[in-house]
C-alpha positions as CSV (number, residue, x, y, z in Angstrom):
1,X,-2.0,-18.8,6.0
2,X,1.3,-20.5,5.1
3,X,2.5,-17.9,2.6
4,X,2.1,-15.0,5.1
5,X,4.0,-17.0,7.8
6,X,6.7,-17.7,5.2
7,X,7.1,-14.0,4.5
8,X,7.1,-13.2,8.2
9,X,10.0,-15.6,8.7
10,X,11.9,-14.4,5.7
11,X,11.8,-10.7,6.6
12,X,14.5,-9.7,4.0
13,X,12.4,-11.0,1.2
14,X,9.3,-9.3,2.5
15,X,11.2,-6.0,2.7
16,X,12.5,-6.6,-0.9
17,X,8.9,-7.1,-2.1
18,X,7.8,-4.0,-0.2
19,X,10.5,-1.9,-1.8
20,X,9.8,-3.3,-5.3
21,X,6.1,-2.4,-4.9
22,X,6.9,1.1,-3.8
23,X,9.3,1.6,-6.7
24,X,6.8,0.3,-9.2
25,X,4.1,2.7,-7.8
26,X,6.6,5.6,-8.2
27,X,7.5,4.5,-11.7
28,X,4.0,4.1,-12.9
29,X,3.1,7.4,-11.3
30,X,5.8,9.0,-13.4
31,X,4.4,7.8,-16.7
32,X,2.3,10.0,-18.9
33,X,-0.9,8.4,-20.2
34,X,-3.0,9.5,-23.2
35,X,-6.0,11.7,-22.4
36,X,-8.5,9.7,-20.4
37,X,-6.1,6.8,-20.0
38,X,-5.9,7.0,-16.2
39,X,-9.5,7.4,-15.4
40,X,-12.4,5.0,-14.8
41,X,-13.0,2.0,-12.8
42,X,-9.7,0.3,-13.9
43,X,-7.8,3.2,-12.3
44,X,-9.7,2.6,-9.0
45,X,-9.0,-1.1,-9.1
46,X,-5.3,-0.4,-9.7
47,X,-5.1,2.1,-6.8
48,X,-7.0,-0.2,-4.4
49,X,-5.0,-3.3,-5.3
50,X,-1.5,-1.9,-5.4
51,X,-1.9,-0.1,-2.1
52,X,-3.4,-3.2,-0.5
53,X,-0.3,-5.1,-1.5
54,X,2.0,-2.3,-0.4
55,X,0.3,-2.2,3.0
56,X,0.3,-6.0,3.4
57,X,4.0,-6.4,2.7
58,X,4.8,-3.3,4.8
59,X,2.9,-4.8,7.7
60,X,4.6,-8.2,7.3
61,X,8.0,-6.5,7.1
62,X,7.5,-4.2,10.1
63,X,5.8,-6.6,12.5
64,X,7.5,-9.9,11.6
65,X,4.2,-11.5,12.8
66,X,4.3,-10.0,16.3
67,X,1.1,-8.8,17.8
68,X,2.3,-5.2,18.3
69,X,-0.4,-2.5,17.9
70,X,2.1,0.3,17.6
71,X,4.0,-1.5,14.8
72,X,0.6,-2.2,13.0
73,X,-0.4,1.4,13.4
74,X,3.0,2.5,12.1
75,X,2.6,0.3,9.0
76,X,-0.9,1.6,8.2
77,X,0.2,5.3,8.7
78,X,3.3,4.8,6.5
79,X,1.3,3.2,3.7
80,X,-1.3,6.0,3.8
81,X,1.4,8.6,3.8
82,X,3.0,6.9,0.8
83,X,-0.4,7.0,-1.0
84,X,-0.7,10.8,-0.3
85,X,2.9,11.4,-1.4
86,X,2.2,9.4,-4.6
87,X,-0.6,11.8,-5.5
88,X,1.6,14.8,-4.7
89,X,4.2,13.4,-7.0
90,X,1.7,12.9,-9.8
91,X,0.8,16.6,-9.5
92,X,4.3,17.5,-10.9
93,X,4.2,14.9,-13.7
94,X,3.2,16.5,-17.0
95,X,-0.1,15.0,-18.2
96,X,-1.0,13.7,-14.7
97,X,-3.1,15.1,-11.9
98,X,-3.6,14.7,-8.2
99,X,-6.9,13.4,-7.0
100,X,-8.4,13.3,-3.5
101,X,-10.5,10.4,-4.8
102,X,-7.3,8.4,-5.5
103,X,-6.0,9.2,-2.0
104,X,-9.3,7.9,-0.6
105,X,-9.1,4.7,-2.7
106,X,-5.5,4.1,-1.8
107,X,-6.4,4.6,1.9
108,X,-9.4,2.2,1.7
109,X,-7.1,-0.4,0.2
110,X,-4.6,0.1,3.0
111,X,-7.3,0.0,5.7
112,X,-9.1,-3.1,4.4
113,X,-5.9,-5.2,4.0
114,X,-4.7,-3.9,7.4
115,X,-7.9,-5.0,9.1
116,X,-7.5,-8.4,7.6
117,X,-3.9,-8.7,8.7
118,X,-4.7,-7.4,12.2
119,X,-7.4,-10.1,12.4
120,X,-4.9,-12.7,11.1
121,X,-2.5,-11.7,13.8
122,X,-5.3,-11.9,16.3
123,X,-4.6,-8.5,17.9
124,X,-7.2,-7.5,20.5
125,X,-8.1,-3.9,21.2
126,X,-7.2,-2.7,24.7
């Protein structure tokens, strides 16, 4: 896909997008919602989508389109760790709570987009 190749060639911009997504996740996690405002299927869609984008841009930024398994694994692990740290952060925000289900949904989003990007990069298992 042309847009992915463009971001791979323009690594500075892909890093900028990655950082913006991470900052937005942190900011939104810092907000207090009215009772019941952060539950339901929209919350799951948000978690899945935002962590998919984070993982995609993190993978693009780290690998620069190279077929490096270790860099791909690093990107996946970092995105999942960020998802876990986001839930820990929410534990300390008044009116918010941590949820293992959110960690799971974050991780599923990371893994699905990562599998797609790995297939896109045509990385073969050894």
